[in-house]
C-alpha positions in Angstrom: 0.0 0.0 0.0 2.9 2.4 0.6 3.9 2.0 -3.0 0.6 3.0 -4.5 0.8 5.7 -7.2 -2.1 7.5 -5.4 -1.0 7.8 -1.8 -3.7 7.1 0.8 -4.5 9.5 3.6 -3.8 6.7 6.1 -3.3 2.9 6.2 -5.1 1.0 8.9 -4.4 -2.6 9.8 -6.9 -4.4 12.1 -5.7 -7.4 14.1 -8.5 -9.8 14.9 -8.3 -10.9 18.5 -4.6 -12.0 18.4 -2.7 -10.1 21.2 0.7 -11.5 20.2 0.3 -10.5 16.6 -1.1 -7.1 17.6 2.0 -6.4 19.8 4.4 -7.5 17.1 2.8 -5.5 14.4 2.6 -2.4 16.5 6.3 -2.7 17.3 7.6 -3.5 13.8 5.2 -2.0 11.2 6.2 1.6 10.5 3.9 4.2 9.0 0.8 2.2 9.5 -1.9 2.5 12.2 -2.2 -1.0 13.8 -5.3 -1.4 15.9 -7.2 -4.3 17.5 -10.6 -5.6 16.7 -12.6 -4.6 19.8 -15.9 -5.9 18.4 -17.0 -9.5 17.9 -14.3 -11.7 16.4 -14.5 -12.0 12.6 -14.2 -10.0 9.4 -17.3 -7.8 10.0 -16.1 -6.7 13.4 -12.6 -6.0 12.2 -13.9 -3.9 9.3 -16.2 -2.0 11.6 -13.2 -1.1 13.9 -11.2 0.0 10.9 -14.1 2.2 9.7 -14.4 3.8 13.2 -10.7 4.6 13.2 -10.6 5.9 9.6 -10.7 9.6 8.8 -11.2 9.6 5.1 -14.6 10.0 3.5 -13.8 7.1 1.1 -12.6 3.9 2.7 -10.8 1.2 0.7 -10.7 -2.4 1.9 -8.0 -5.0 1.1 -7.8 -8.5 2.5 -4.7 -9.6 4.5 -4.0 -12.2 1.8 -4.4 -9.9 -1.1 -1.8 -7.9 -3.1 -2.8 -4.7 -4.8 -1.3 -3.5 -8.1 0.5 -0.1 -7.8 -2.4 1.8 -9.4 -5.2 0.0 -7.5 -6.1 2.8 -5.2 -6.1 5.3 -8.0 -8.4 3.1 -10.0 -10.9 2.4 -7.3 -11.1 6.0 -6.2 -11.2 7.9 -9.4 -15.0 7.6 -10.0 -16.0 9.3 -6.7 -16.1 12.7 -8.5 -19.6 11.4 -9.6 -21.9 12.2 -6.7 -24.1 9.1 -7.1 -21.3 6.6 -6.8 -21.6 4.8 -3.5 -18.7 2.3 -3.9 -16.4 0.6 -6.3 -14.7 -2.7 -6.8 -12.4 -4.4 -9.3 -10.8 -7.5 -10.6 -9.5 -10.1 -8.2 -7.1 -12.6 -9.7 -6.3 -15.9 -7.9 -2.7 -16.6 -6.9 -2.8 -20.4 -6.4 -0.3 -21.8 -3.9 0.0 -24.8 -6.2 -1.3 -25.4 -9.7 -5.0 -24.6 -10.1 -7.1 -27.8 -9.9 -8.2 -28.9 -13.3 -11.7 -29.6 -12.1 -12.2 -26.1 -10.6 -14.5 -24.1 -12.9 -13.9 -20.4 -13.3 -17.6 -19.8 -12.8 -17.0 -20.6 -9.2 -13.9 -18.5 -8.5 -16.1 -16.6 -6.0 -15.5 -19.7 -3.8 -11.9 -18.4 -3.3 -12.9 -14.8 -3.2 -12.0 -13.9 -6.8 -13.6 -12.6 -9.9 -15.5 -15.3 -11.6 -16.2 -16.0 -15.3 -19.3 -14.1 -16.4 -18.5 -10.8 -14.7 -18.3 -7.8 -17.0 -15.2 -6.8 -18.9 -15.9 -3.0 -18.8 -16.9 -0.5 -16.2 -20.4 -1.6 -15.1 -23.0 -0.9 -12.4 -23.1 -3.9 -10.0 -25.1 -4.8 -6.9 -22.0 -5.1 -4.7 -18.2 -5.4 -5.0 -16.3 -8.4 -3.6 -14.8 -7.5 -0.2 -11.2 -8.3 -1.1 -11.2 -5.4 -3.6 -13.6 -2.8 -2.5 -14.0 0.9 -1.6 -17.0 2.6 -0.1 -18.1 6.1 0.8 -18.0 6.8 4.5 -21.5 8.2 4.2 -22.8 4.6 3.9 -21.7 3.8 7.4 -22.8 7.2 8.8 -26.3 7.0 7.4 -27.0 3.3 6.9 -24.9 1.5 9.5 -21.9 -0.7 9.6 -21.3 -4.4 8.6 -23.5 -6.8 10.4 -21.5 -8.8 12.9 -23.7 -11.9 12.5 -22.8 -12.2 8.8 -19.3 -12.8 7.4 -16.2 -14.9 8.0 -15.1 -15.7 11.5 -11.7 -17.4 11.5 -11.8 -20.3 9.0 -15.6 -20.5 8.9 -16.3 -19.9 5.2 -19.4 -17.7 5.7 -19.8 -14.5 3.6 -22.2 -12.0 2.1 -21.6 -9.2 4.6 -20.7 -6.7 1.9 -23.7 -7.9 -0.1 -26.1 -7.1 2.7 -24.5 -3.7 3.4 -24.6 -2.6 -0.2 -28.2 -3.6 -0.7 -29.1 -1.7 2.5 -27.3 1.3 1.1 -29.0 1.0 -2.3 -32.4 0.8 -0.5 -31.5 4.0 1.4 -30.2 5.8 -1.8 -32.1 4.3 -4.8 -30.3 6.6 -7.1 -26.9 5.5 -5.9 -24.5 3.2 -7.9 -21.9 0.6 -7.1 -19.4 0.2 -9.9 -17.2 -2.7 -11.1 -13.9 -1.3 -12.5 -11.9 -4.1 -14.1 -8.8 -2.0 -14.3 -8.6 -1.9 -10.5 -6.7 -5.2 -10.0 -5.6 -7.1 -6.9 -4.2 -10.6 -6.6 -5.7 -12.9 -4.0 -3.7 -15.8 -2.5 -5.4 -19.2 -2.6 -4.0 -21.6 -0.1 -3.6 -25.3 -0.8 -6.5 -26.0 1.6 -8.9 -23.7 -0.3 -8.1 -25.5 -3.5 -9.6 -28.8 -2.3 -13.0 -30.4 -3.0 -13.9 -30.3 0.7 -13.4 -26.6 0.9 -15.3 -26.0 -2.3 -18.4 -27.9 -1.0 -18.1 -26.2 2.4 -17.9 -22.8 0.9 -20.8 -23.4 -1.5 -23.0 -24.6 1.4 -22.0 -21.7 3.6 -22.8 -19.3 0.7 -26.3 -20.7 0.6 -26.7 -20.2 4.4 -25.4 -16.6 4.1 -27.8 -15.8 1.2 -30.7 -17.0 3.4 -29.6 -14.6 6.1 -29.3 -11.7 3.7 -32.9 -12.4 2.4 -34.1 -12.2 5.9 -32.6 -8.7 6.4 -33.1 -7.0 3.0 -35.8 -9.1 1.2 -35.7 -11.8 -1.5 -36.0 -9.5 -4.5 -32.9 -7.4 -3.8 -30.8 -10.2 -2.3 -31.2 -12.7 -5.1 -31.5 -10.6 -8.3 -27.8 -11.2 -9.3 -28.1 -14.9 -8.4 -31.0 -15.4 -10.8 -29.0 -14.2 -13.7 -26.0 -16.3 -12.6 -28.1 -19.4 -12.4 -30.0 -18.9 -15.6 -27.2 -17.8 -17.9 -23.6 -18.1 -16.5 -23.8 -21.6 -15.0 -25.6 -23.2 -18.0 -23.0 -21.6 -20.3 -20.2 -23.0 -18.1 -21.7 -26.5 -18.3 -21.9 -26.3 -22.1 -18.3 -25.0 -22.2 -17.0 -27.9 -20.1 -18.7 -30.5 -22.3 -17.5 -28.8 -25.5 -13.9 -28.8 -24.1 -14.2 -32.5 -23.5 -15.9 -33.4 -26.8 -14.2 -31.1 -29.3 -10.9 -30.2 -27.7 -10.0 -33.6 -26.2 -9.9 -32.1 -22.7 -11.7 -34.7 -20.6 -11.4 -32.5 -17.5 -14.1 -30.4 -19.1 -16.6 -33.1 -18.0 -15.3 -32.7 -14.5 -15.7 -28.9 -14.6 -19.3 -29.3 -16.0 -20.1 -31.7 -13.2 -18.6 -29.5 -10.5 -20.8 -26.6 -11.7 -23.9 -28.7 -11.2 -22.7 -30.0 -7.8 -21.8 -26.5 -6.7 -25.3 -25.2 -7.6 -27.0 -28.1 -5.8 -24.9 -27.7 -2.6 -25.4 -23.9 -2.6 -29.1 -24.3 -3.0 -29.2 -26.9 -0.2 -27.5 -24.5 2.1 -30.0 -21.8 1.2 -32.9 -24.0 1.9 -31.5 -25.1 5.2 -30.9 -21.5 6.1 -34.5 -20.6 5.3 -35.8 -23.6 7.4 -33.6 -22.6 10.3 -34.9 -19.0 10.2 -38.5 -20.2 10.1 -38.0 -22.2 13.2 -36.4 -19.3 15.0 -38.1 -16.2 13.6 -37.8 -13.9 16.6 -36.4 -10.5 15.4 -32.8 -10.0 16.2 -31.2 -6.8 17.5 -29.7 -4.8 14.6 -26.0 -5.6 15.1 -24.7 -2.6 13.2 -25.2 0.3 15.6 -21.6 1.2 16.3 -21.9 4.0 13.7 -24.5 6.7 14.5 -27.3 6.6 12.0 -28.5 9.9 10.5 -31.4 11.0 8.4 -31.2 10.7 4.6 -28.7 13.4 3.3 -26.9 14.0 0.0 -23.6 12.1 -0.4 -20.3 13.8 0.3 -18.9 15.7 -2.6 -15.3 15.8 -1.4 -13.1 12.8 -1.5 -10.1 11.6 0.4 -9.1 7.9 0.9 
């Protein structure tokens, strides 16, 4: 981050409930604000603490296992001169610890937190960016609230969708607002050997279904599943056909495996979603809104100034 062509106002590193790492980072990392996650353990709590400490009116997020290209910050921040832009995201390219598994379909790269096949190739309005490569206006947190602490990854538990729920909430607050996908804003995301396994693939798909069920509870089915309908009706069928064609016409028999994995991934994700809905129906008492760290305000225009 210190080598970015567009220098940030500040760099904040949040340590998630690890006192030894916190102490070591505070002693040895120079020019960076190292703070601890004082909220609930997990990604959402860590992000909320970083947001509370940040001073800029645009906050960029980067995972601890991601590596940004030198012009990344410039690319994700350049569209904030447009008043209706709520947030931006960009391309996330996997860095496999070992060779990419031949059975792993690019349509499911979201399993490892990366840009998947079917995402646009040009600047486009999207529902939400992927958290490993994301920037958001601070106004979102001031007026709508922070990340929900009951959604998102905790340790190695492969739960997600915290940025999805937040962005939908922001869009419901500002219907005229836009989130943009900017392919030129590139980061590389490390994929460990464990995350390149069949077991992790199935676990992550199932957890995604559970997470989507939670999101529908908070923001409604229509908004929470609009992108998924397109993904299921167009992108996945095209991926299955592509895999079969690779096997039949290009003598790549692993295409059959990729086609089959797409089907299995969809089934497992759907199963997780159904289980999540059933669990909610059995325990339908309203939860306390767990995003009250940031003071909520009335609807106001978005900030016109920008610092990151």
